[in-house]
PLY file of the C-alpha trace (Angstrom):
ply
format ascii 1.0
element vertex 70
property float x
property float y
property float z
element edge 69
property int vertex1
property int vertex2
end_header
-12.19 -11.61 12.06
-10.07 -11.06 8.69
-6.86 -9.17 8.91
-5.81 -7.49 5.77
-2.23 -5.64 5.78
-1.08 -3.90 2.91
2.39 -2.37 2.53
3.02 0.49 0.16
4.82 3.37 -0.52
3.71 6.89 0.49
2.64 9.18 -1.70
-1.16 8.25 -2.31
-4.01 10.82 -1.56
-6.39 10.23 1.39
-9.10 9.58 -1.34
-7.27 6.90 -2.98
-6.51 4.94 0.35
-10.22 4.94 1.12
-11.22 3.58 -2.37
-8.68 0.80 -1.50
-10.21 0.27 2.20
-13.62 0.07 0.54
-12.06 -2.33 -2.53
-10.49 -4.56 0.06
-13.67 -4.79 2.18
-15.53 -5.49 -0.43
-13.49 -8.55 -1.81
-13.16 -10.07 1.76
-17.19 -10.36 1.97
-17.39 -11.57 -1.89
-14.89 -14.16 -1.54
-15.08 -15.40 1.90
-18.29 -14.05 3.10
-16.68 -12.07 6.32
-19.36 -9.91 7.95
-18.64 -6.07 6.88
-17.99 -5.14 10.45
-15.54 -7.87 11.31
-12.78 -6.87 8.56
-9.57 -5.13 9.60
-7.68 -3.65 7.34
-3.92 -2.25 8.13
-2.49 0.34 5.45
1.66 0.75 5.91
3.40 3.25 4.14
6.63 3.55 3.51
9.48 6.25 2.31
10.67 5.22 -1.29
14.25 5.03 0.43
12.59 1.97 2.75
11.95 -0.05 -0.37
14.30 -1.88 -2.78
14.10 -4.00 -5.84
17.33 -5.50 -7.13
19.65 -4.10 -4.58
18.58 -0.26 -5.36
15.59 1.97 -3.40
12.92 3.16 -5.01
14.36 6.75 -3.88
17.82 5.72 -5.77
15.98 4.98 -8.89
13.66 8.13 -9.03
16.83 10.05 -8.52
18.72 8.65 -11.34
16.04 8.74 -13.96
15.68 12.60 -12.69
19.70 12.70 -13.07
20.37 13.51 -9.67
22.37 12.11 -6.76
21.32 11.55 -3.09
0 1
1 2
2 3
3 4
4 5
5 6
6 7
7 8
8 9
9 10
10 11
11 12
12 13
13 14
14 15
15 16
16 17
17 18
18 19
19 20
20 21
21 22
22 23
23 24
24 25
25 26
26 27
27 28
28 29
29 30
30 31
31 32
32 33
33 34
34 35
35 36
36 37
37 38
38 39
39 40
40 41
41 42
42 43
43 44
44 45
45 46
46 47
47 48
48 49
49 50
50 51
51 52
52 53
53 54
54 55
55 56
56 57
57 58
58 59
59 60
60 61
61 62
62 63
63 64
64 65
65 66
66 67
67 68
68 69
């Protein structure tokens, strides 16, 4: 039973997340021959303030780009 976990920033539409789930499921079927009903997908969304690169959160980067501070 393949379990695919995805961590991503929040803000995508329900439609986009369904498309991602479908594409990941199809990829597991194609690449490893997993039966569709055995594939599990876990999507974890996080706030931009909970994800950072280079010592700065995405929320801080967005605020700096917009010219504001938080």
